[in-house]
C-alpha positions in Angstrom: 17.7 -9.2 -22.2 14.9 -8.2 -19.9 12.5 -11.1 -18.5 9.5 -11.1 -20.9 6.2 -13.2 -20.9 2.8 -13.2 -22.1 -0.2 -13.0 -19.5 -1.9 -16.1 -18.7 -5.2 -17.2 -20.1 -7.1 -17.3 -16.7 -10.5 -15.2 -17.5 -11.1 -11.8 -15.9 -14.2 -11.3 -13.8 -17.4 -12.4 -15.5 -18.6 -8.6 -15.9 -15.4 -7.7 -17.6 -14.9 -10.5 -20.1 -16.0 -8.7 -23.2 -13.5 -6.0 -22.6 -10.5 -8.1 -21.6 -7.4 -7.9 -23.8 -4.3 -9.9 -23.5 -1.0 -8.0 -22.8 2.6 -8.6 -23.6 4.4 -7.6 -20.6 7.9 -6.7 -20.2 9.8 -5.6 -17.3 9.7 -1.7 -16.6 6.7 -1.3 -18.7 3.2 -0.4 -17.7 0.4 -2.8 -17.5 -3.1 -3.1 -16.2 -5.3 -5.7 -14.5 -9.0 -6.0 -13.2 -10.2 -6.1 -9.7 -13.0 -8.4 -8.8 -15.7 -5.5 -9.2 -14.2 -4.9 -12.8 -12.5 -1.7 -11.8 -9.2 -1.5 -14.2 -6.1 -0.7 -12.1 -2.7 0.6 -13.6 0.5 -0.9 -12.6 4.1 -1.4 -13.6 6.4 -4.6 -13.4 9.9 -5.0 -12.7 11.4 -8.3 -13.3 14.9 -9.6 -13.5 16.0 -12.8 -15.4 15.2 -15.8 -13.3 13.5 -14.1 -10.4 13.9 -15.6 -6.9 10.5 -14.3 -5.8 8.2 -11.4 -6.5 7.4 -8.5 -4.3 4.2 -6.5 -4.2 4.6 -3.0 -3.5 1.5 -1.5 -1.6 1.6 2.3 -1.5 0.8 4.7 1.2 -2.3 7.0 1.0 -2.3 9.4 -1.8 1.2 8.3 -2.8 1.5 7.5 -6.6 3.2 4.3 -7.6 6.1 6.4 -9.3 7.4 7.0 -6.0 8.5 3.4 -5.4 10.1 2.8 -8.9 13.5 3.2 -7.8 13.2 0.7 -5.0 11.4 -1.7 -7.3 14.3 -1.4 -9.7 16.7 -1.8 -6.7 14.9 -5.1 -5.8 15.6 -6.6 -9.2 19.3 -6.1 -8.6 18.8 -8.5 -5.7 17.1 -11.0 -7.7 13.5 -9.9 -6.9 10.7 -9.2 -9.2 8.4 -6.3 -8.2 5.0 -5.0 -8.9 3.9 -1.3 -8.3 0.3 -0.1 -8.9 -2.3 2.6 -8.0 -5.2 2.2 -5.8 -8.6 3.0 -7.5 -9.0 6.8 -7.5 -5.3 7.5 -7.8 -2.8 8.1 -10.5 -3.0 5.4 -13.2 -6.2 3.8 -11.7 -8.1 7.1 -11.9 -8.5 6.3 -15.7 -8.2 10.0 -16.9 -11.4 11.0 -14.9 -11.9 13.6 -12.3 -11.3 12.4 -8.8 -14.6 13.8 -8.0 -16.1 11.1 -10.0 -14.5 8.2 -8.0 -16.6 6.2 -5.8 -13.7 4.6 -4.0 -13.6 4.0 -0.5 -10.4 3.2 1.4 -11.4 -0.2 2.4 -11.8 -1.0 -1.4 -8.0 -0.6 -1.5 -7.8 -3.7 0.9 -10.7 -5.5 0.0 -10.3 -5.4 -3.8 -7.2 -3.6 -5.2 -4.4 -5.3 -3.2 -6.0 -8.8 -3.6 -6.3 -8.1 -7.4 -2.7 -7.3 -7.7 -1.8 -10.3 -5.8 -4.1 -12.4 -8.0 -2.4 -11.0 -11.0 1.1 -12.0 -9.6 -0.3 -15.4 -8.8 -1.4 -16.2 -12.3 1.9 -14.7 -13.8 4.3 -16.3 -11.3 2.3 -19.5 -9.7 5.6 -21.2 -8.8 7.4 -18.3 -7.0 7.1 -16.9 -3.4 5.3 -13.5 -3.3 6.1 -11.1 -0.7 4.3 -7.9 0.3 6.1 -4.6 1.2 3.5 -2.3 2.4 4.0 1.4 3.2 1.6 3.0 5.8 -1.8 2.2 4.2 -0.4 -0.7 2.3 0.6 -2.4 5.7 -2.8 -1.4 7.4 -5.0 -3.1 5.1 -3.4 -6.6 4.6 -6.0 -8.0 7.0 -8.8 -7.2 4.5 -7.3 -9.2 1.8 -9.1 -12.5 1.4 -6.0 -13.9 -0.7 -3.5 -13.0 2.0 -2.5 -16.5 2.4 -0.7 -16.6 -1.0 1.9 -14.2 0.7 5.1 -15.7 2.1 6.5 -12.7 4.1 5.4 -9.2 4.7 7.4 -6.0 5.4 5.5 -2.9 6.4 7.1 0.6 6.6 5.6 3.3 8.6 2.5 1.5 9.3 0.2 2.3 12.3 -3.2 3.2 13.2 -2.3 6.9 12.8 -4.5 7.8 15.6 -4.4 11.6 15.8 -4.0 11.9 19.5 -0.9 9.6 19.4 0.7 11.7 16.6 4.0 13.5 17.6 2.9 17.1 19.0 4.5 19.0 16.1 1.9 17.7 13.6 -0.9 16.9 15.7 -2.8 20.3 15.3 -2.3 20.4 11.5 -3.6 16.7 11.3 -6.6 17.6 13.5 -7.5 20.5 11.2 -7.0 18.2 8.1 -9.1 15.3 9.4 -11.8 17.1 11.3 -12.1 20.4 9.3 -10.6 20.4 6.0 -11.6 17.1 4.6 -15.3 17.2 5.6 -15.8 20.8 4.3 -13.9 20.2 1.1 -16.0 16.8 0.5 -19.0 18.6 1.0 -18.2 21.6 -1.1 -16.1 20.0 -4.0 -17.1 16.3 -3.9 -13.4 15.3 -3.1 -10.6 16.2 -0.8 -7.9 18.4 -2.5 -5.0 17.3 -0.4 -2.3 17.7 -3.1 -1.8 21.4 -2.6 -1.5 20.9 1.1 1.5 18.5 0.5 -0.6 15.6 1.8 -0.3 13.4 -1.3 -2.5 13.2 -4.4 -6.2 14.5 -4.2 -8.5 11.9 -2.7 -11.8 10.6 -3.6 -14.7 11.6 -1.1 -15.3 7.9 0.2 -11.5 7.4 0.8 -10.9 10.9 2.5 -14.0 10.3 4.8 -13.0 6.9 5.8 -9.5 8.0 6.4 -10.7 11.0 8.6 -13.0 8.8 10.6 -10.4 5.8 11.2 -7.6 8.2 12.1 -9.8 10.0 14.7 -10.4 6.9 16.8 -8.1 4.3 18.2 -7.9 1.2 16.2 -8.0 2.7 12.7 -10.0 0.1 10.4 -11.2 -1.5 13.6 -13.7 1.3 13.8 -15.4 -0.2 10.5 -15.2 -3.9 11.3 -18.7 -5.3 11.7 -20.4 -2.2 9.9 -18.8 -1.0 6.5 -16.5 -4.0 6.6 -18.1 -7.3 7.2 -15.3 -9.8 6.6 -11.8 -9.2 7.7 -8.8 -11.6 8.2 -6.5 -9.8 10.5 -6.6 -12.4 13.3 -6.0 -15.1 10.9 -2.7 -13.8 9.4 0.2 -15.9 10.9 2.9 -14.8 8.3 6.3 -13.4 9.5 6.2 -9.5 9.3 9.2 -7.0 9.7 7.6 -4.0 11.0 9.8 -0.9 10.2 9.2 2.4 11.6 11.6 5.4 11.8 12.5 7.2 15.2 11.6 10.6 13.7 8.2 9.3 12.1 5.5 11.8 13.7 2.8 9.4 12.6 3.9 5.7 13.1 4.7 6.7 16.8 5.2 3.6 19.2 1.9 4.3 20.5 0.3 4.1 17.0 2.2 1.1 16.2 1.0 -0.8 19.4 -2.6 0.3 18.5 -2.4 -1.2 15.0 -0.6 -4.5 16.0 -3.9 -5.1 18.1 -5.2 -6.4 14.8 -2.4 -8.6 13.8 -2.3 -10.2 17.1 -1.4 -13.8 15.7 1.1 -12.8 13.2 4.9 -13.3 13.8 6.0 -9.5 14.1 9.5 -8.6 14.2 9.5 -4.8 15.1 12.6 -2.5 14.3 12.6 1.2 14.8 15.3 2.9 12.5 17.5 6.0 13.8 18.5 7.9 10.8 21.5 9.0 12.7 22.7 5.4 12.9 22.8 5.2 9.0 24.2 8.8 8.5 20.7 10.1 7.4 19.1 13.3 8.1 15.6 12.4 7.9 13.4 9.2 7.3 10.0 10.3 9.0 7.2 8.8 7.3 7.6 8.8 3.6 11.4 9.1 3.0 12.3 5.4 3.4 11.7 5.0 -0.2 13.7 8.0 -1.4 16.8 7.1 -3.2 19.1 9.3 -0.8 18.0 6.8 1.8 18.8 3.7 -0.4 21.4 2.5 2.5 18.2 1.4 4.4 17.0 -0.7 1.5 19.1 -3.7 2.1 17.5 -4.5 5.5 14.3 -5.5 3.2 16.0 -7.8 0.9 18.0 -9.5 3.8 14.9 -10.1 5.7 13.1 -11.6 2.7 15.9 -13.8 2.0 16.2 -15.5 5.3 
């Protein structure tokens, strides 16, 4: 039988208490939890019987949680529970509204949404280790989480600063057009960035798109907002073990952009590993495909590292 449980009675944020509802949660079922500013976020939980630990899966920019469900299901076969969720302004956390109406900023994903998901897991599994697997943005924003210390281990996949001028030459011109022309004009005319039809993930709220554009246009990514838009950060306080995975054919997370990002995680215990798809008999990993089922031969490196 699947692991089943009822949510704890810990109260939601004060401004949301009148709207709070108890949920009976079962593995593989949708759920919701509330961020500190009362934004409701949609997720999905995968839990085996007697889990050894729980893995919080934090998505890349514009990628819906469904993309990670097969990986989450696979984790349960190794004894790990997993939670996927959508950031505000994306998928199940858009709450049926138009993306044009979303006031989300990218910093909200790290300051509010990822911490809310971690708090949810801490309430439900207070005695289990909690790990984080962060894909791209999910690895970039960990230093904005005020509750980062609840994490035991961290794995990042394809995380880097994404600095435009360190991208592989084959996508640099396209990315420059996206970041410096398409996004600003679209946001001004439409009130959001219609990135889906370009093949760059889900459509993005204006605030998310504009911060993404600004952060990737200069070295340091989120470093450009520290002390201005972002008052508090915890990057230099993180001393957790981190496995930093990138692919040799990733045109975004190039070695130069990984170096640029790791300036922020200067006190963490980081193990870097570049994966050559040919060594695993694979045609492509690039920036996104680590989590595709056709590349499932890569997944054991995550579970093996977490179990050490």
